[in-house]
C-alpha positions as CSV (number, residue, x, y, z in Angstrom):
1,M,92.3,87.3,126.5
2,T,91.2,87.5,122.9
3,L,88.1,86.0,121.5
4,G,87.9,85.4,117.8
5,Y,85.5,83.8,115.3
6,Q,86.6,82.2,112.1
7,L,84.1,81.9,109.3
8,S,84.9,79.5,106.5
9,M,84.4,81.2,103.2
10,P,83.2,78.0,101.4
11,V,80.4,77.5,104.0
12,A,79.4,81.2,103.7
13,A,79.3,80.9,99.9
14,E,77.2,77.9,100.2
15,E,74.8,79.6,102.6
16,F,74.7,82.9,100.6
17,P,75.2,82.2,96.9
18,G,75.5,84.9,94.3
19,G,78.1,87.1,95.9
20,F,81.8,87.3,95.2
21,L,84.9,88.3,97.1
22,E,87.3,90.8,95.5
23,Q,90.5,92.0,97.0
24,P,90.7,95.8,97.4
25,S,93.8,96.0,95.1
26,T,91.9,94.3,92.3
27,A,88.9,96.6,92.7
28,Q,91.0,99.7,92.8
29,A,92.9,98.8,89.7
30,R,89.7,98.1,87.7
31,A,87.9,101.2,89.0
32,Q,90.5,103.6,87.6
33,L,89.0,104.6,84.3
34,T,90.5,107.3,82.1
35,R,88.6,110.4,81.1
36,S,88.3,109.1,77.6
37,Q,86.9,105.7,78.8
38,I,84.2,107.5,80.9
39,E,83.4,109.8,78.0
40,A,82.9,106.7,75.7
41,F,80.0,105.4,77.7
42,L,78.6,108.6,79.3
43,P,75.9,110.5,77.3
44,E,75.3,114.2,77.5
45,R,72.2,113.4,79.6
46,G,70.0,110.4,80.2
47,K,70.4,106.6,80.6
48,F,73.7,104.8,80.4
49,T,75.2,101.4,81.4
50,F,78.5,101.3,83.4
51,P,81.1,99.1,81.8
52,E,82.3,95.6,83.0
53,P,82.5,94.4,85.7
54,Y,79.5,96.4,86.9
55,N,77.0,96.5,84.1
56,T,74.6,98.6,86.1
57,V,72.3,101.3,84.7
58,G,72.6,104.9,85.6
59,V,71.1,108.3,84.5
60,R,73.2,111.3,83.9
61,L,71.3,114.4,85.1
62,T,73.7,117.2,84.7
63,N,76.7,118.1,82.4
64,A,79.2,120.8,81.9
65,S,76.8,123.1,80.1
66,D,74.7,123.4,83.4
67,C,77.7,125.0,85.1
68,N,79.3,127.0,82.2
69,G,82.0,124.4,82.0
70,A,82.8,124.4,85.8
71,D,81.8,122.1,88.7
72,C,78.9,123.9,90.3
73,V,76.6,121.1,91.4
74,N,76.2,121.3,95.1
75,Y,76.1,118.4,97.6
76,V,72.6,116.9,97.4
77,G,72.2,116.3,101.1
78,Y,71.0,113.4,103.3
79,S,69.0,110.6,101.7
80,Y,65.9,111.6,103.8
81,W,65.6,114.9,102.1
82,N,63.4,114.3,99.1
83,N,65.1,115.9,96.1
84,I,62.8,114.0,93.8
85,N,59.0,114.5,93.7
86,N,56.3,112.0,94.4
87,H,56.0,110.7,90.8
88,V,54.0,107.5,91.4
89,G,51.7,106.9,88.4
90,Q,53.4,109.6,86.3
91,D,55.7,109.3,83.3
92,T,58.1,111.9,84.6
93,M,59.8,112.8,87.8
94,L,61.0,116.2,89.0
95,I,64.4,116.6,90.6
96,F,65.9,119.7,92.1
97,M,69.6,120.3,92.3
98,G,71.6,123.2,93.8
99,M,73.9,124.7,91.1
100,D,76.1,127.2,92.9
101,R,76.0,130.6,91.3
102,S,79.5,131.4,92.6
103,R,80.8,128.4,90.7
104,G,79.2,129.0,87.3
105,G,75.7,127.7,88.0
106,V,72.3,129.4,88.0
107,G,71.2,128.5,91.5
108,P,68.7,125.8,92.6
109,S,67.4,124.2,89.5
110,L,64.7,121.9,88.3
111,L,65.4,118.8,86.2
112,E,62.8,116.5,84.6
113,Y,63.4,112.8,83.9
114,N,61.1,110.9,81.7
115,K,60.8,107.4,83.0
116,V,59.5,106.0,79.6
117,T,62.0,107.6,77.2
118,D,64.9,108.1,79.6
119,E,65.2,111.8,78.5
120,V,66.4,114.4,80.9
121,I,65.5,118.0,80.6
122,N,67.0,120.9,82.5
123,R,64.0,123.1,83.2
124,G,66.2,125.9,84.5
125,P,66.5,127.8,87.7
126,L,63.8,127.7,90.3
127,F,64.2,131.4,91.0
128,D,65.0,134.6,89.1
129,A,68.5,135.8,89.6
130,A,67.2,138.9,91.5
131,N,65.6,136.5,94.2
132,G,68.0,135.9,97.1
133,L,67.0,132.2,97.1
134,S,68.9,131.9,93.8
135,W,72.0,131.9,95.9
136,A,70.7,129.2,98.3
137,T,72.3,125.7,98.3
138,G,69.0,123.9,98.6
139,E,70.2,121.9,101.6
140,G,67.3,121.0,103.8
141,W,64.7,121.6,101.1
142,Y,62.4,118.7,100.2
143,F,59.5,117.8,97.9
144,S,56.2,117.2,99.6
145,A,55.2,113.5,99.9
146,T,51.7,114.3,98.7
147,Q,51.8,117.3,96.5
148,P,54.0,116.4,93.5
149,N,54.9,120.0,92.5
150,S,55.5,121.3,96.1
151,L,58.9,122.0,97.4
152,Y,59.3,122.9,101.1
153,I,61.9,125.7,101.5
154,N,63.4,127.2,104.7
155,N,63.4,130.9,103.9
156,G,64.9,132.6,106.9
157,P,62.5,132.1,109.7
158,Q,59.7,130.9,107.4
159,L,58.9,127.6,106.1
160,Q,57.4,128.0,102.6
161,R,55.8,125.7,100.1
162,Y,57.0,126.5,96.6
163,D,55.2,125.3,93.5
164,V,58.1,124.4,91.2
165,L,56.0,124.6,88.0
166,N,53.8,127.7,88.7
167,K,56.7,129.4,90.7
168,T,54.4,130.5,93.5
169,F,55.0,130.6,97.3
170,E,52.7,129.8,100.2
171,T,53.8,130.3,103.8
172,V,53.2,127.1,105.8
């Protein structure tokens, strides 16, 4: 026995106005932009608008210069790991990204985004190249919910609080 439900699209559209239905083949064809089309709207860093049909705003944080022309940006991790600091009431936010040293990067790095001017600044690596943490991916690290400059880092068996601006450690 098979049970099925059939929804009428016109009724659904009346109940939930504002959406649209697009066939996958149409979306795929439109989503395939050439490299030159992408380069036309993508800045070196900072705010940009995606082209039609999306028209959404994004912010480019990294570029090829961060990785010596390679692709070194590591996977950011799960959404519940705060890669962005608590920036409420501030003009800027701090963001950390893992930039893999074995793929042209400098290790975990600090970026700053100005919410007023939309300027993005790469503040450089969080650790000196001689520090073993400069080879870390940054996975599982997260900014404190209450201390805007504090990043929690699992360093072997220790959990450490790292001040990303003063570059100082405190064992938790």
